[in-house]
N, C-alpha and C positions, 0 to 999 in steps of 0.2 A: 289451459285454464278456462273455465266457463265464463260467460259474460257476467253473471252475478258475482262470481269470485273475483273477476277483474275489477268490478265496481267496488266491492268490499275492500280489495287490496288498495285501490287508488285512494279510497277514503282514509284507510289506515295510514298510508304513506303521507297523505296530505296533513293528517293530524300530527304525524311525527315531524314533518318539515316545519310546522308552526310551533313545535315544542320549544321551551326555553333552551338556551345554549347549554345550560348545566346538564340537561338530559343527554345532549349529544356527547358530552365529555364523560359520560358514565355515571352521572348523578341524576338519574331519572326522577322526574317529579311524580308523586303519587297523589291521585285524587280520590282514592277509595274511601268509602265511609266506614267508620268503626263505631262501636257503641260508646256511650258517654265516658265510661271508665277509661277507655283507651284514648279518647279525645283529650282528656286531661293529661294522661301520661305523655302523649306526644308533645306536650308543651313543657315538660319537665326536663331537667338536666341530670346527667348521671353523677350526682354529687353525693358522697357519703362512703361508708365502708363497704367492702365486698359483701354481698348478701344482705345489705341493709334494705328493709322494706320502705319504700317511699310512698306507697299507696296500697290500700287494701279495701275490699268490700266483701261482706258476707253474701254467700249464694246458697240456694237450696240444694239439697242432695236427697235422692231417694234411698240412700244406703242407711239402714237401721243403725242407730247408735252413733251417728257420725255428724260432723259439722264441716262446713267448707267455706273457702274464701278464694276470690281472685286476688292476685298480688302483682305488684310491680316492684322490682328490686334492682340494686346496683350490681353489675357484673363487669367483665372486661374481656376483650378478645385475645387472640393468640399473640398480638403485638402489645398487650397490656394497655390498650386504649379503653378508657371507661365507657361502658354502655349501659343501657337499661334493657332488662328482659322482663317479660310478663309471664304469668303462670297460674297454676291452680294448686291449692293445698286442701287436703281432706284429712281429718284427724278424728279419733274416737272421742266420744263424750266422756265425762267423768274424770276422776282423779287419776293421774298417771302413776305408774309403779315407781318404786325407788330406782333411781338411775335413769328414769325417763323412758320414753317410747322409742324404738328403733325407727329410723327414717328410710323410706324407699323413695329413691329419686328416679323418676321415669323420664326417658327421652323419646319423643314421638318420631314416627316416620315422616316421610315427605308430605308436606301440605302445600308448599308454595313459597314464594319469595316476597309477596306483597304484605303490607301492614295489616290487612284483614284476614290473614291466613293462620293466625294463632289459634290452636284448638280451644283455649280457654274462652274465646269470644263467642262460641256457639251458645244458644240458649240452653240453660240447664246442663252445664258441662261436667258437673261432678257426678259422673256415672261410670259404669264399667266400660272398658274399651269398646268402641263401636267403629267398625271398619267400613269405609265407603264401598269397597268392591265386593264384600260378602253379601249374600242374599238377605241377611237380617240387618244390613246397614240401613240407617234411617236418616242420613244426612248427605250433603254434598262433599263432606270431608271426613277424615278420621278424627275422632276426638275421644275424650274419656281417659280413664286410667286402668291398666291391666289388673285383673283379679282384685278389683277394689274391695268388694264385699269380703273376700277372704282375708285380705291384708288388714282391713279394719277389725274384723273379728279376732285376728291374731294380735291386735293391739299395736299396729304399726301406724305411723304417720306417713301419708303418701303425698308427694309433691311432683308435679309435672311442669317442666319448663316449656314455654312457647319458643324459646331461643330469642336472641336479640334480633331486631328487625321485623318481628312478626307481631307488632302492636306496641313496641316500645320506642320506635323511631330508629333511624339509621338504615343502612342497606343490610339485608339479611345475608350472612355469610353461609349460604346453604352448603351443606356437606363438608364444611371446613371443620373437621372432627375436633380439633383442639379448641376452637372457639366454642362450638356447641357443647363440648365437654365442660368447659369452664362455666357455661350457663347452668349445666346440671349440678355442678359442685356448689355454685352460689345459690341455686334453688334450695339445696339441702341446708345451707347456712341460713337462708331466709326462713325456711320452715322451722328450723331449730331456734331461731331468735324469737319466735312468737310464743309468748307465755301461754296462749290459749291451746297450743298443741300438746304441751307436756313432753316435748321431744327430748331425747337423750343424744348421745354422741354417735352411737353405732349407726352406720349408714351403709346401704347397699344400692348400687347403681344398676338399672335395667333399661334396655332400649331395643328398638326394632328398626332395621333398615337405616335411614339417616341416623336414627337414635342409637343403633348399635355402634355406629362410628362415634357418636357422642359419648356413649358409655365407655368405650375403650379409649377415646380421647381424654376421658376424665382421669385416667391413670397417670396423673402428673403429681408425683410425690411432693415436689417443691411448692406447687400451687395449693395443694390440699393442706400442706403444713404452714401456710402463711398465717401470721398473727396480725392482730389489729383488725380482724374482720368482724362482721356482725355476730358471728358465732364460731369462735375458734375451737379447734381440736376435734373436728368430726373424724370419726374412726371408720374408714371404709373397709368393709370386711369381705366384699365380693363384687363381681361384675357379671351380669347376665346379658349376653349379646345375641339377639336373634337376627339372622341374615346379615352377616358382617360385610361392610364395604372396606376394602383396603386398597385405595387407589395407588398407593406407593408400589404395588406389585408391577405396575407398568414401567417403573423406572429401571433403566439399565444399570449394570454394576458401575459403569463409568458414565457419569452424567455430564458429558461434554455437548457441544453444539449438535453433532451428528446424532448422538444418543437421545438428546432432548427432542430433536425433530421427529425421530422415530417414535418416541414415547407419546408425544402429543398426537401424531397421526394415528397411532395404534388406538389410543384412547378415543379419539373422535370416531374412528371407523367402527370399533367394537360397540360403541353406544349410539350408532345411527342406523340400526337395523330396521327401525320403524319410527314413526313420528312420536310415539310415547317415549321410547328410549332416547330419541334425539332431544326431546324436551328436558328430560332429566340431565342429559349430558350438558346441554347449553345452560340450564339452570345452575349446574355445578360450576361451570366456568364463570357465569355471572357472579356467583357467590365468592369464588376465588378472587376475581377481580375486585370485589368489594373489600376483601381482606387485604389486598395489596394494590390500592388505587394509584400509588406513585410509580409502580413498576409495570403494570399491565393495562392493556386496553382491549376491549372486546373486539375491536377491529383488527387486532393481531391475528385472531383465529377466524372471525367471520367477515364476510364482505361488509362494505359500508352500509348497504341496505340491511343486511342481516343484523349487524350490531345495533342499528337504530330501532328496527322492528322488535327484536328480542328484548332490548332494554325497556321499551315501552310496554311490552306484554308483561314482563316479569315484575315491573314496578306496580302493576295494577291488577294482576290476575293470579289466582291460586292455581295449583298444578293441573287439575283436570280441565279447567276452562282454558288455561294457557295452551295445553296440548290440543284442545279442540280448535283454538284459534289458528295454530300453526297448520293443523290438518285441513281446516276449511279454506285457508288462504293459499296454501302451497301444495296440498295433496301429496303426491309422490315426489314432488320437486323440492321438498324441504332441505335436501342436501345442497341445493343451490345457494343456501345462506352461508355455507362454509367457503372460506378461501381455498383455492386449489392447493396453495402451499402456505401453511401458517408462518407467521413471523414472530420474532422475539421468543422463540421456543425455549431457550435455556431458562429465561426468567419464569416462564409459565411452568415448566417442568419442576423447577426448584420450589415454586409456590405450591404446586399440587402436593409434592412430597412434604413440604413444611406443614401443610394443613391436614394431612392424613393422620390416621391413628399412628401412634409412635411404636413401631415394632423394633426399635433399636434399644429399648430399655425394658427391664423386668417389670411387669405390672405389680403394683404394691399389694395385691390381694388375688386370690384364685379367680379364674375366669371360666364361665360356662358359655360355650357357643352352641346354639341350636340352629339347625338348618333343614331345608327340604331338598330332596333330590331333584325336583323339577323347578327349582328356583332359577329362572333365566334373567331375572332383574338384577340380582346380586349373586352370581354363580358361587357355589360352595367352595370353589378353589380359592376365593379370597380369604375365607376363614381359615382354610388349611395353610395358606401362605402366612397369615399372621401367626398361627400356632408354630409353624416351622421356624419362624424367626425368634420368637420369644422363649420357646422351650429351652434352647441351648443357653439362654441367658439366666436360667434358673426360675423362669415363670412356671405357673401351674395352670395349664389350659386344657380343659376337657371339651371335646367336640362330640355332639350327639346328632346323628341323622335321624330325623323323625320318621316314624313308621308310615308305610304306604307312600303314595305319590303325592308329595306336598309341594306347593308352589310358594312364591314369595308371600302371597297374601293369606294363605292358610297357615303360615308358620306361627303367628302369635297364638291363636287358639289351640293349635295342636301342641304347643310347647308347655302349656300350663301344667300338666301332670309331672313334667320334668323339672321346671324351675321352682315350683312351690316348695317341695321338700328340700331342694338344694338350698334355697334361700333360708328356710327355717333352720337348717343345720348351720349355716354360716352365722346367722343371728344368734343362735344358741352357743356359738363358740366351738362347734365340733370341727376338727381338722378335715379339710377337703381331701378326697382321694387324689392320688397323683395322676393328673390328666395327661402328663407327658410320658408316662411309662411306656416303654417300647418304642419311643420316638426314633 
């Protein structure tokens, strides 16, 4: 490590050593600045019905014939703990048709774990999806809503959750699909509860990357059917998942101590090929620990130094800056933050499976999976694994490989010609083709 890197690392470790004890125990303190709307939300409690809006403000949108709002609403995690999530709603102007407007609930890809990483926090967020990595990206993060102009023109209400922990307080349960999926369900309830949107009950879920996990994690019939919410009776007619994560594929058939240790080692190894992948992997484990704080400690998987440093980084930085921080301070030695042998692996393996998309039950509506052949971030085998599990259960899952050589980040724009007509057909009530035929 160079002298500047040693100095920077020493400063970081000194800051960590002076951090409150709560941070050492996995409750990292966050000092990030957020806009006034979110400052207010951070002081609120998750009290009320699921999907109940506890704060909203109107924001501008360049989309013709549309109006938009930031919202904060009540949600809950996979353990039914009440949470607050923030998000963005965009709806057409004018009188709604009889039966109300269909709802499109968008789940975004990875932005980070800190409170300032929610996409609705950027200035002028009510725009078409804008991706950081693409040449036309104009921000430090992904933000916006996919095919927004087309959806508004078709008369749909579009809502995008930030997920809990990305502006609403609490620790973000990153890539815990069932928690993220509940945030997407409650976002639809929130949008439906707003008289200004003219929303009906018909709902479709769509997401990319982390959001694809959220979308498939939203296929929870009992949770969707809950009554006493801010907007009962949403009718989910389809799921569109671009670049599916299914971390349960790492689980052995028999999840005992030996199998769990192999699973955790395989997961850590497969996701440590470079510092970018390592950041996603360690963020994932940070989020899993946030979902199961009584059972898991970061120091089970990471060295004491690694647990402290990563906890501090993820509580205060979004994904790309977090990756840069790891790369700057550790270079090619980032794997030194991992324990040679992980501990408490059975609890970790069980938690990873519990938070993954549920491939043990039939999804309540047809699923469309879109993927690129060059996706090395979330390899296509994950989507195939999900399909292979739910088709025998009676699910209807169609997988489409996008034409040409497409990677993880080109998948959303290249998917548009495929998901737009598929979504319209589901909204119009047309039966979906059998995606499991010939399985």
